[in-house]
Every structure is written in structure tokens, then in C-alpha cells.
MILORO-427256 format. One line per 10 residues: number of its first residue (from 1); their letters; for each residue x, y, z of C-alpha. Coordinates in nm, 4 decimals, decimal comma, padded with zeros to 6 digits, m for minus. Layout:
// residues N
NUM	a	X/Y/Z  ...
END
This chain:
// residues 393
1	merdiveiaf	m03,8757/m00,6210/m00,3251  m03,5943/m00,8423/m00,4494  m03,3937/m00,6925/m00,7354  m03,2147/m00,8627/m01,0213  m02,8347/m00,8617/m01,0076  m02,6681/m00,8019/m01,3430  m02,3709/m01,0356/m01,3837  m02,0867/m00,9288/m01,6113  m01,7907/m01,1455/m01,7101  m01,4470/m00,9896/m01,7556
11	asavalpadw	m01,2642/m01,0683/m02,0800  m00,9444/m00,8989/m02,1895  m01,0523/m00,8978/m02,5552  m01,3310/m00,6473/m02,4814  m01,2137/m00,4789/m02,1596  m00,8527/m00,3952/m02,2484  m00,7198/m00,1437/m02,5042  m00,7141/m00,2666/m02,8648  m00,3337/m00,2531/m02,8524  m00,3165/m00,4152/m02,5072
21	dqaillgrid	m00,0035/m00,6070/m02,6006  00,1841/m00,2742/m02,6278  00,0246/m00,1056/m02,3257  00,1468/m00,0805/m01,9669  m00,1558/m00,1089/m01,7395  m00,1771/m00,0371/m01,3673  m00,4563/m00,1535/m01,1402  m00,5641/m00,3331/m00,8249  m00,6979/m00,6779/m00,7397  m00,7870/m00,8629/m00,4195
31	sgdgptpviv	m00,7200/m01,2361/m00,4082  m00,8276/m01,2677/m00,0452  m00,5342/m01,1051/00,1350  m00,6383/m00,7467/00,0603  m00,6016/m00,4767/m00,2064  m00,2932/m00,5379/m00,4199  m00,1390/m00,3130/m00,6880  m00,0703/m00,4936/m01,0142  00,0908/m00,4126/m01,3462  m00,0337/m00,5818/m01,6636
41	rggrvydmsr	00,2180/m00,6250/m01,9469  00,1499/m00,8373/m02,2533  m00,1629/m00,9693/m02,0854  00,0294/m01,1043/m01,7851  m00,0455/m00,9776/m01,4357  00,2317/m00,8929/m01,1874  00,1702/m00,8470/m00,8155  00,3687/m00,5326/m00,7235  00,2828/m00,5172/m00,3527  00,6386/m00,6038/m00,2453
51	vaptvadlva	00,7677/m00,3177/m00,4583  00,5052/m00,0637/m00,3479  00,2080/m00,1483/m00,1220  m00,0356/00,0929/m00,2896  m00,1006/00,2296/m00,6360  m00,0293/00,5771/m00,4965  00,3167/00,4613/m00,3831  00,3844/00,2934/m00,7165  00,2909/00,6120/m00,9043  00,5072/00,8201/m00,6689
61	sgefdtnggt	00,8053/00,5913/m00,7331  00,7783/00,6388/m01,1099  00,9052/00,2817/m01,1524  00,6697/00,0791/m01,3701  00,8795/m00,2156/m01,4779  00,7910/m00,5532/m01,3274  01,1229/m00,6199/m01,1553  01,0464/m00,7358/m00,8043  00,6887/m00,8246/m00,8972  00,5345/m01,1711/m00,8837
71	dlghlddlhl	00,3957/m01,3154/m01,2086  00,0371/m01,4244/m01,1350  m00,0364/m01,5530/m01,4847  m00,2364/m01,4371/m01,7829  m00,5229/m01,1985/m01,7169  m00,7914/m01,4254/m01,8625  m00,6705/m01,7250/m01,6600  m00,7314/m01,5398/m01,3331  m01,1109/m01,5245/m01,3870  m01,1402/m01,1753/m01,2439
81	spehgakirl	m01,4767/m01,0723/m01,1038  m01,6115/m00,7512/m00,9498  m01,8263/m00,9463/m00,7037  m01,7578/m00,9415/m00,3297  m01,6335/m01,2844/m00,2246  m01,4869/m01,3655/m00,5671  m01,1639/m01,5670/m00,5675  m00,9842/m01,2770/m00,7391  m01,1749/m00,9521/m00,7288  m01,1039/m00,6681/m00,9729
91	lspidlqcvk	m01,1021/m00,3335/m00,7909  m01,0956/00,0300/m00,8943  m00,7391/00,0997/m01,0154  m00,6784/00,3848/m00,7680  m00,6484/00,3864/m00,3919  m00,5094/00,6786/m00,1866  m00,5392/00,9428/m00,4580  m00,7804/01,2316/m00,4086  m01,0668/01,2141/m00,6589  m01,1154/01,5507/m00,8312
101	asgvtfavsa	m01,3356/01,6472/m01,1238  m01,3637/01,9378/m01,3630  m01,7085/02,0390/m01,4821  m01,8631/02,2416/m01,7632  m01,5554/02,1914/m01,9824  m01,7554/02,1462/m02,3039  m01,9953/02,3962/m02,4617  m02,2789/02,1419/m02,4784  m02,2446/02,0507/m02,1116  m02,2377/02,4213/m02,0234
111	lervieerar	m02,5676/02,4742/m02,2002  m02,7194/02,1692/m02,0338  m02,6160/02,2906/m01,6876  m02,7837/02,6253/m01,7578  m03,0929/02,4380/m01,8769  m03,1016/02,2384/m01,5516  m03,0740/02,5618/m01,3562  m03,3453/02,7444/m01,5556  m03,5750/02,4403/m01,5400  m03,5163/02,4160/m01,1627
121	gdasaavavr	m03,4371/02,0475/m01,2009  m03,7689/01,9718/m01,3746  m03,7004/01,7574/m01,6812  m04,0379/01,8417/m01,8368  m03,9446/02,2108/m01,8551  m03,6117/02,1527/m02,0261  m03,7261/02,1488/m02,3903  m03,8439/02,5108/m02,4011  m03,5405/02,6391/m02,2100  m03,3038/02,4466/m02,4388
131	arleervggs	m03,4549/02,5941/m02,7538  m03,4268/02,9543/m02,6316  m03,0728/02,9147/m02,4997  m02,9453/02,7405/m02,8139  m03,0913/03,0194/m03,0284  m02,9233/03,2880/m02,8183  m02,5751/03,1494/m02,7396  m02,5355/02,8070/m02,9017  m02,2877/02,9108/m03,1712  m02,0937/03,1751/m02,9830
141	irsvvpgspe	m02,0259/02,9658/m02,6737  m01,8786/02,6865/m02,8875  m01,6220/02,9128/m03,0487  m01,5132/03,1385/m02,7635  m01,1891/03,0735/m02,5706  m01,2433/03,0775/m02,1914  m01,0990/03,3891/m02,0264  m01,0430/03,5708/m02,3582  m01,1614/03,9240/m02,4449  m01,4250/03,7620/m02,6681
151	adalkaalie	m01,5488/03,5634/m02,3691  m01,5718/03,8836/m02,1644  m01,7750/04,0488/m02,4412  m02,0126/03,7496/m02,4587  m02,0525/03,7593/m02,0809  m02,1439/04,1292/m02,0929  m02,4022/04,0651/m02,3658  m02,5597/03,7767/m02,1757  m02,5785/03,9769/m01,8532  m02,7507/04,2593/m02,0415
161	dgmwsqylev	m02,9939/04,0055/m02,1914  m03,0698/03,8585/m01,8475  m02,9299/03,5164/m01,9426  m02,6096/03,5013/m01,7408  m02,5487/03,1950/m01,5217  m02,2917/03,0702/m01,2752  m02,2386/02,7774/m01,5152  m02,1462/03,0107/m01,7967  m01,8961/03,1752/m01,5602  m01,6951/02,8525/m01,5341
171	aigpdaeift	m01,7576/02,7668/m01,9016  m01,6093/03,0832/m02,0528  m01,4486/03,2626/m01,7579  m01,0806/03,2348/m01,6563  m01,1376/02,9849/m01,3725  m01,2399/02,6239/m01,4342  m01,4811/02,4389/m01,2098  m01,2763/02,1935/m01,0019  m01,4508/01,9957/m00,7283  m01,3945/01,6875/m00,5136
181	ksptlstigw	m01,6018/01,4079/m00,6615  m01,5650/01,1237/m00,4178  m01,3825/01,0261/m00,0956  m01,0548/00,8367/m00,1062  m01,1068/00,4597/m00,1574  m01,4778/00,4976/m00,2409  m01,4577/00,4557/m00,6204  m01,6145/00,1590/m00,8002  m01,4164/m00,0499/m01,0478  m01,4980/m00,2380/m01,3666
191	ggeigirsds	m01,8190/m00,4406/m01,3354  m01,9217/m00,3014/m00,9980  m02,2686/m00,1618/m00,9508  m02,2905/00,2170/m00,9715  m02,5509/00,3977/m00,7662  m02,7977/00,6799/m00,8216  m02,9928/00,8304/m00,5333  m03,3252/00,6529/m00,4867  m03,5025/00,9915/m00,4730  m03,3602/01,1169/m00,8058
201	twnnpepevv	m03,5897/01,1284/m01,1094  m03,3556/01,2939/m01,3653  m02,9992/01,1628/m01,3911  m02,7424/01,0311/m01,6346  m02,3942/00,8823/m01,6729  m02,1044/01,1106/m01,7614  m01,8430/00,9254/m01,9711  m01,5056/01,0868/m01,9145  m01,1308/01,0530/m01,9408  m00,9651/01,0460/m01,5991
211	livdrdgktv	m00,6047/01,1638/m01,5668  m00,3751/01,0135/m01,3020  m00,1419/01,2776/m01,1595  00,1497/01,2220/m00,9202  00,2312/01,4307/m00,6127  00,4478/01,6670/m00,8185  00,1740/01,7440/m01,0717  00,3018/01,5177/m01,3481  00,0328/01,3298/m01,5398  00,1437/00,9663/m01,5625
221	gaalgndvnl	m00,1540/00,7981/m01,7251  m00,5261/00,7876/m01,7858  m00,8327/00,5705/m01,7393  m01,2026/00,5794/m01,8207  m01,4497/00,7106/m01,5667  m01,8199/00,7623/m01,5007  m01,8986/01,0826/m01,3105  m02,2574/00,9784/m01,2299  m02,4733/01,2919/m01,2237  m02,8133/01,3816/m01,0769
231	rdfegrsall	m02,9577/01,6548/m01,2972  m03,2611/01,7208/m01,0794  m03,0584/01,7883/m00,7638  m02,7985/02,0144/m00,9228  m03,0659/02,1884/m01,1277  m03,2558/02,2897/m00,8137  m02,9454/02,4564/m00,6732  m02,5734/02,4487/m00,7461  m02,5286/02,4269/m00,3686  m02,6656/02,0737/m00,3953
241	lgkakdnnas	m02,3607/01,9700/m00,6013  m02,2427/01,7458/m00,3167  m02,5703/01,5512/m00,3183  m02,5794/01,5477/m00,6971  m02,2266/01,4095/m00,7311  m02,1126/01,2324/m00,4147  m02,3251/00,9349/m00,3140  m02,2550/00,5716/m00,2428  m02,1197/00,4024/m00,5597  m02,1573/00,7210/m00,7658
251	csigpfirlf	m01,8076/00,7195/m00,9172  m01,6483/00,4465/m01,1283  m01,2998/00,4239/m01,2777  m01,1341/00,1495/m01,4788  m01,0759/m00,1078/m01,5888  m00,7064/m00,0161/m01,5537  m00,4878/00,2928/m01,5695  m00,2962/00,3090/m01,8958  00,0440/00,4576/m01,8213  00,2005/00,7140/m02,0507
261	ddkfgmddir	00,4932/00,5912/m02,2609  00,6238/00,6361/m02,6148  00,3080/00,4699/m02,7541  00,0480/00,6589/m02,5517  00,0437/01,0123/m02,4139  m00,1407/01,3404/m02,3694  m00,1937/01,3906/m02,7428  m00,3909/01,0644/m02,7460  m00,6104/01,2095/m02,4713  m00,6648/01,5324/m02,6642
271	aaeialtieg	m00,7813/01,3342/m02,9679  m00,9796/01,0682/m02,7820  m01,3337/00,9734/m02,8801  m01,5206/00,8281/m02,5842  m01,8123/00,6020/m02,6772  m02,1093/00,5355/m02,4514  m02,3792/00,2684/m02,4644  m02,6665/00,2311/m02,2189  m02,8663/m00,0919/m02,2382  m03,1775/m00,1212/m02,0246
281	adgyrldgss	m03,3353/m00,4366/m01,8891  m03,6499/m00,3136/m02,0666  m03,4816/m00,3264/m02,4088  m03,4037/00,0446/m02,4147  m03,0745/00,1425/m02,5790  m02,8945/00,4752/m02,6017  m02,5674/00,5407/m02,7845  m02,3617/00,8540/m02,7398  m02,0090/00,9863/m02,7503  m01,7796/01,2554/m02,6174
291	smdqisrdpe	m01,5057/01,3991/m02,8396  m01,2102/01,5342/m02,6464  m01,1116/01,7615/m02,9344  m01,4210/01,9680/m02,8474  m01,3057/02,0438/m02,4911  m01,2887/02,4154/m02,4069  m00,9817/02,3902/m02,1841  m00,6677/02,1881/m02,2445  m00,6251/01,8900/m02,0076  m00,2888/02,0224/m01,8863
301	dlvhqamseh	m00,4515/02,3557/m01,7980  m00,7139/02,1699/m01,5933  m00,4390/01,9814/m01,4066  m00,2632/02,3117/m01,3394  m00,5837/02,4690/m01,2088  m00,6490/02,1688/m00,9837  m00,3050/02,2130/m00,8271  m00,3183/02,5908/m00,7985  m00,2431/02,6671/m00,4323  m00,3168/02,3064/m00,3349
311	qypdgfvlfl	m00,1037/01,9992/m00,2710  m00,1811/01,6290/m00,3110  00,0857/01,4241/m00,1326  m00,0729/01,0959/m00,2490  m00,1397/01,2316/m00,5964  m00,4843/01,2783/m00,7445  m00,7045/01,1758/m01,0329  m00,8932/01,4309/m01,2406  m01,2127/01,3740/m01,4377  m01,1938/01,5993/m01,7449
321	gtlfaptqdr	m01,5657/01,6518/m01,8066  m01,7888/01,5299/m02,0866  m01,9536/01,6437/m02,4067  m02,2321/01,3881/m02,3541  m02,5661/01,5327/m02,2410  m02,8567/01,2972/m02,3219  m03,1783/01,4585/m02,4455  m03,3330/01,1477/m02,6023  m03,6704/01,0752/m02,4388  m03,6990/00,7483/m02,2524
331	depgrgftha	m04,0298/00,7267/m02,0664  m04,2455/01,0105/m02,1974  m04,2095/01,2961/m02,4475  m04,0216/01,5989/m02,3234  m03,8653/01,4367/m02,0159  m03,5373/01,3322/m02,1781  m03,3234/01,0500/m02,0453  m03,2964/00,9160/m01,6934  m03,1541/00,5895/m01,5614  m03,3528/00,2822/m01,4637
341	vgdvvtisnp	m03,2275/00,0166/m01,2243  m03,0750/m00,2628/m01,4309  m02,9244/m00,0374/m01,6977  m02,5770/m00,1452/m01,8084  m02,3436/00,1438/m01,8934  m02,0434/00,0797/m02,1187  m01,7846/00,3551/m02,1675  m01,5099/00,2709/m02,4154  m01,2136/00,3956/m02,6144  m00,9693/00,1922/m02,8279
351	klgalvnpvt	m00,6671/00,3185/m02,6312  m00,8223/00,2799/m02,2827  m01,0478/m00,0252/m02,3109  m01,4032/m00,0492/m02,1792  m01,5526/00,0393/m01,8409  m01,8756/m00,1517/m01,7763  m02,1090/m00,0935/m01,4805  m02,4681/m00,1963/m01,4081  m02,6927/00,0619/m01,2415  m02,8711/00,0349/m00,9086
361	tskdaapwny	m02,9604/00,2808/m00,6352  m02,7068/00,4142/m00,3889  m02,9088/00,2497/m00,1112  m02,8961/m00,0927/m00,2757  m02,5356/m00,0770/m00,3967  m02,2749/m00,2530/m00,1854  m02,2003/m00,0234/00,1109  m01,8626/00,1476/00,1190  m01,7087/00,0117/00,4384  m01,3358/m00,0144/00,3626
371	gisdlmrnla	m01,1570/00,3080/00,4472  m00,8006/00,4328/00,4855  m00,7600/00,2961/00,8384  m00,8787/m00,0474/00,7197  m00,6254/m00,0408/00,4357  m00,3394/00,0608/00,6653  m00,4219/m00,2174/00,9126  m00,4347/m00,4667/00,6276  m00,1009/m00,3563/00,4805  00,0627/m00,3600/00,8234
381	grgllahtkk	m00,0696/m00,7102/00,8901  00,0755/m00,8280/00,5584  00,4124/m00,6720/00,6421  00,3992/m00,4419/00,3399  00,4377/m00,0997/00,4993  00,8075/m00,1583/00,5573  00,8474/m00,1412/00,1778  00,7052/00,2096/00,1542  00,9633/00,4770/00,0780  00,9022/00,8169/00,2347
391	qga	00,8336/01,0629/m00,0496  00,8529/01,3924/00,1361  00,9306/01,5594/00,4660
END
């Protein structure tokens, strides 16, 4: 059966941060030659491929001025498009970085993960489980500091009550949940179709802040991200996390990375309000939000935990988790929210812009067929690898 393709037009007025004229933005485009790192300053786009052939190299260099770059013109004059075959295609703003994610970092998401587990992935059973769990631990889990003596006391009480869960362990215990979300180069950018498994019946977007971290563990910027989640798969078993999280087109980031400077930094992340809108082809609409000031663990602690006894020579990005957990019914009472093909998801924040993606299935989304070896061959053919500076022994 032929499906409708949702077309979305890029416009800086809605996609870029409200103070875009003061922001330094980092991203990638493809004008036909291959993936190209760009910096956007004052709305103008600079090709930085002769300075550093990849975004990972540019981040490692720590040099974000536009000296040595080629001025391509104003962003709106380039007519960027996410479509394959477009004259200038807008890509995900990351390339060689490892894609990591932290989960269960908000009390509400912790409760929802326990609900999924207790309901065994059955959305119709979630209402009763939610009511009992909220009555028992709703207030205490929101106020407890992970890894504290108070958290240990709550854990002991919940074990005695028969309500302990592996999700509560990472919610209030000393160790955060850190997992690999998506393979290198597989992320979807602004406007690209995001995919849910065709056999999933209970799923949702996860609007998140994504930190960009260099090889030495320094956070250099942030972007918006969608950690697409399959609640039915993970609810059946936490060992199905890979299938719940890592599927074709199941991770989007964009539209650009906003680099940290004297006008934007980690305190802006800590105070960020992330807005979410889902608009269905059937007229359905859902609005939600995620407030970063409600996060249980500080973003810098999550970065530290991600790097504990691990190295990332090309740097990494880290999804920080979400407060958003939709319970609003869509199709029938008691089943909550789940995506439909044709939904358009918009994740936005005044300091980071807006990330927009239509929804399809992972089977119908554009296949991921451009890997690391393809990128290296392309860069070598363009004579760009000679510009790469070795960062370590």
C-alpha cells in the first residue's frame, strides 16, 4: 500500500534558536559531494571541510571560528531539504561520535518504566499499575537524591513491600543507566523520517537535550534529540532494550549543535524547558514538555558516568533523558498514547531551535546505507583527509 510522504520546509525563523544571530551553530550538509561540516554564524553558512573534514574533527580541534571556511551564503537562500536527492541536503549534525543515552533520569520516567515492566508491555494494563505505584512511591521518588542514605531507605522499604524494580535501581541508586542508543552515522537529522518498528503497538517520542562531548570529556555544546522508544518491547523485558531503542531511523538529532560560549552554557541546559507537539494526519494533537530542572542527576554527573572507565576517541553525544511520558488516550480508553504513521513530531526550545520529524515505520524509512567506510572513501576522494590532524597516539 502506498503511503503519504510528509513534506516539511526548512525555515530559519522557526528552526533556529530565537537568538540565532548570537549563536554559534555546528552541523552538516551535503550539496552533492558528500557530508560536509558547516558552521552557521549570523545566519550565514560556512563550509569547514578544508579546516576539518568531519564534525568530530572540528570538535576535537576546539576551533570554531570561520577562518579557513568558505561562505556559502545565508541559510534561507540555500533551500535546505532533508530529502535524498535534494540540491543541498540537511543532515544530522553529528558524524563519527558514539551515540550514548541516559535513561530513567526523571522521577516520572522512572515510574513509567516500572509501569511498563509490571504491565508486561500491555498498554491496557497500565492504568491500574500506575495508580497503585503513584500512591505508594510517587512523592518520595521525586524528592530523593540518587545514591543518598534516603534513597537506600526507600529501596529497602520498596523491597519489603514487593515493589522493587531494576528501573528504580537506576532511578535512585548510585549508578545511572547509560546505554548505546544508535550506531555511528545512523542518526536522522531535521525533517528526516523517524521510524518505529512495524510490530510495535505501544510507543512514543522522547524529547531530550543531547550534549556534545569531546574526546577529553569536555561538553562543548548541545542539540535537541528524539530517543524514539517502544514501550511494549522494553516492558516485556529490559533485555529487549536493544530492540526497543535501536532500529532503523529510531534516533534523531538537530537541527544544529549550539556551541557553548559566553551566551549559552550548561546552566542554560539545567534550566531548559523542552516543548513537544505531536500532530497526526488524523487531526490528533498532543502537547507535552520536559523540564530539565526536574532531572534527578546533574548533566555533568551523567557525562562523568558515561566516561567512567571508557574512552571515546571521536567524542560522543549523550541524550539526557526525558520527563515526558504520555498517558493521554489516543485510540481507545485506557491504552494511552502510541504513534501513527504520518504523525509529525516537533521538539523545541528557544535556545536550541526546533527539531521536526515525521513518523513512519523502520521498514519504510530510508535505509541506512552510508557507513564509516563509505565516509572515509568519500573524504579521501575529495582530498580532505590530508587536513585531519592526529589527536592522539
